[in-house]
N, C-alpha and C positions, 0 to 999 in steps of 0.2 A: 256273309259279312255281319258282324254283331254291332249294333248301334249303341248299346249301353243306355246311359241316362241322358235324356235330352230335354230341350225346351223349345217351344214354338215362338216365332216372332210375328204374332198377329198384328195386322194393321201397319206393318212396315212396307210391304209390297202388295198387299191384297186389298188396298182401298179401291173404291169404285172409280176414282179419278183423281187428278191432281187437286190438292186443296181440301180433300176430305179430312176431317179431324181424326186424330189417332196418333199412335206412336210414330215419331220420326226415327227411322232406323239409322243409328250411328255406329260406325265401325268399332268405337271403343266399347260398345256393349258386348262384343265378342270377347274382349279381354275379361270383362266381368264374368261372363259365362265360363270361360276356360279356368279362371282362377277359382271359381266356386266349386269346380269339380265335375261339371257336366262334360259329356263326351260328344254330344250331337246337337245341332240346331236344325230345326225344321223350318223352312222358309216358304210359307204360303204365298203364292204369286197369282194375281188376277190378270193373267195374260190376255184374257178376252176383252178387258177394258182398254187394251193398248194394241189391238190388232184390227186390221181392216175388216169390214163386214162382207166384202166381196172378194173373189179370187184375185190375187193369190193369198189373201188373208195375211198380208205382211205385218209382222210385229214391229212396232215403232223402235228404231235403232237406239234412241235415247233411253227408252225404258229397258231395253236389253243391256245397255251400259250400266244402269242402276242395279240390275240383278247381278251382272258380272262383279260389280264392286262388293256386293254382299257375299256372294259365293267365295270370291277370292279372299276377302277379309276373314271369313270363317276358316277356310282351309289353311291360311297362313298361320293360324293359331292352333293348328293341330286338331281341329274339330271335324267330325263327320258332318255332312250337309245333306239334307233332303230337300229338293225343290219339287214343287208339285204344280198342278193346274188347280187353282182354288177359285171358288165362287163362280164357276161357269154354270150358272143356273139354267141358261138357255139350252144347253146340250141335254139336260135332264128333262126340260119341259117340251122340247121338240127335237128329239134325237135324230130322226131321219133328216130333218132340214139342216141340222147343225153338225152332222157327222163329218162332212168334208172339211169344215172349218176346224173342228177339234183335231182331226188328224193332221191338218196343215200346221197347226200350232206345234205339234210334236215333230213334224218334218223340219221345223226351224230350231226348236229348242234342243233336240237331241244332237244334231251335228255341231251346234255351237259349243257344247261341252264335251264332245267326244274325246278330246285329248286331256281332259282334267283327270286327276288321280282318283283311284278307287274310293276314297272317303266320300265322294259325291255320289248320291243316289237320286233316282227319279221316282216320283209317285204320280201315276197316270192321271188320277182325278180324285179330288177331295169329295167325300160324302156323296157319291151318286145316289139319287133319290127318285121317288115318285114324281111324275108318272112313268119315268123310265123303269122298266121291269128288271128283275134280276137276270132273266134270260137275255134281254137286250143288252144289259151292261156286260155280261160275260162275252157276248159277241163283239161289242165295241172295244172292250179291253184287249181282246186278242188282236184286233186290227191295230190298235195303238201300239201294242207291244211289238208287233211285226215292224211297224214304222221305226220304233226306237232301235230295234236290232239291226236295221240296215247300217247304222253308223256306230252303234254301241253294242257289239255282240256279247260282251261279258259284264256290262254295267248292272249293278243291283237295282232292281225295279220293284217298287211297292205297289200292291194292288189290294184294295179292300172290297168288302161286299157292298151290295146295294143296301137300300134302306139306311142311308147315312152312316155306313160302316158299322152298323149295329152288330153286336156280338151274336145275337140270335139269327142274323142273316148269313152267317158264315156257311150254314148248311146249304145255301143256294149259290155259293160262290164256286165257280168252275174255272180253276186256273189252268192256263195253257201249260203244256209240257216244256219246262224251262228250268235250268239248274241255278238260275240267278234271281229267283223271285222271293220276295218277302211279303207275307200276308200282313195286313194291318187292320186294326179295329179302333173305334173310339168308345169312350165310356164316360157317361154323365149320369149314372143312376145312383140314387133316385132323383129324377129330374126336378121334382118339387123342392128338393134340398139344394141341388147344385145350381138351379136357375131361379131361386127365390129373389124377387125384386128386379129381375132382368126386364128392362123396358121394352124389348122387342118380343117378349113372350106374353101373350094375352092371359090375364089373370094371375100373373106371377107375384103381384104385390100381396095377394091373399096368402101366399106361402111364407111371407116374411116371419122370421122367428122359428122356422122349422129347424129342429136339431137332429143330429145323427150320432150314433155311437153305441146303441145297445146290441145285445147278442144277435137279435134278428137282423139288424142292419148289417152287421159284420158277416153273418152267414149268407146274406143275399149277395154281397160283393164277392165273397169267396166262391159261391156257386156260379155266378156269372163268369168270372175270370177263369175258373176251372173248365167251364164249357168251352171257352175260347182256346185254352191251352190243350184240351183234349182233341179238339178239331185239328189244331196245328200238328200235334204229335201223330195223329192218324194219317195226315196228308204229307208228313215229312217236310213241313215248311217252318222256317223261323217266323216268329210273330212279334210285331211291333205295335205296342199300344200308343198310337200316334197322337191321341189327344185324350186328356182327362183333366178336370179342373172344376172348381166351384167359384161362382160369381162373388164379387167383392162384398155384396150385401148379405151373404150367408152368415149365420152365427159364427163368430170368429173362432172359438175353440173347436166347434164341431168341424169347421172348414179345415183346420189344421189336422184334426184327428182323421177325417175322411181321406185327405190327401196322403197322409203317412200310411194309412192302411192300404189304400189302393196301390200305392207305390211298392210297399213291402210285399203284398200278395203277387203283384206282377213279377217282381224279382224272384220270389219263391218258386213261381211257376215257369221261370226261365225266359220271361219276356223282356225285351228292351222297351223303353218308353220315352215319351216326350210330353211334358206338362203343358197345358194351355193356361196361361201363356207367360211371356216374359214381362211385359210392362204395360198392358192395358187393363181392362176391367176385371180380369181374372189374375192379374199379374203377381208374380213372385218378387218382382223388382219394382221399386217406386221411382219413376223417372224424375218426379218433382223434387224429391229429397235426395236423389242420386244414391240410393242405397237399397240393399236387399230388405224385403219384409222377412225378418230373420226367422220367425216361427215357421213360415211357409218354406223358406230355404232349407231349414233343418228337417222339415218333414220330407223333403225330397233328397237332400244330400246331408245325411246326419253327420255332425261334426262341428268343430269350433267355427266361429265367425271368421270371415276373411279379414285380412289386414285392413282393407279399406273400410269395412264395417266397424272395426274396433276404433278406427280414428274418428268416425262420424259421431 
């Protein structure tokens, strides 16, 4: 399955709990995405914040309904959908203790969507990271995939490497034998550029004003993405660049240039992709003004503005 050009919906369903500030996911946003020319929406979902802490680890039915609405809304508009397990930090911090709960989440998620059409894909875990080792992640991913296959034998499933889906961690990713797997990576290099001024990153204010775009900058991106594409080709796997983006405080012209270059290199190398993200602090869409940030949109989907943007 080819996912094409996509966008993430951060903070729609991945908040820590009800009332956390962030983007309120509205179904009309899927109209905007489809009209703009995107093919895919990636829906990060923080299931762990809405599931019991003890067996049977039941996911809250009301939260399931909210995810259903988003999935169905996107599918009705002809969009591919990727739903994942997002921000489950506990399973990375204490894998042995959390393994049963993680697998129980997929025992509920997978059957729920077993009869949805092929444009729906699953992603087992967003950005597995230390202290969970690559070897432990490979083992856990195989177990989770086996759970999914009980109810979804042919569903496309995305699996990324440890170390937060880093390109350089692909060498340590050992995918199970399965004809319906898509490998995925994330890309935010150089970090001092893409995360300048980000309040959750220590020292990020010192990076404010960092620019991007010289020959060395472009060569580094080309080298990194070529590394990923080479791995995918050698392993016979399609590759999805599941996240890339630059924070809103990044130098504006450089931000657009970086976004356009990463996108074009990914496409040149045969990757599908999803920009991070739609409407929060990396957003290509401005929810307050209810319109696209047009330079960023054109960096991702080159072409004329949408009718709605021309009216704005």
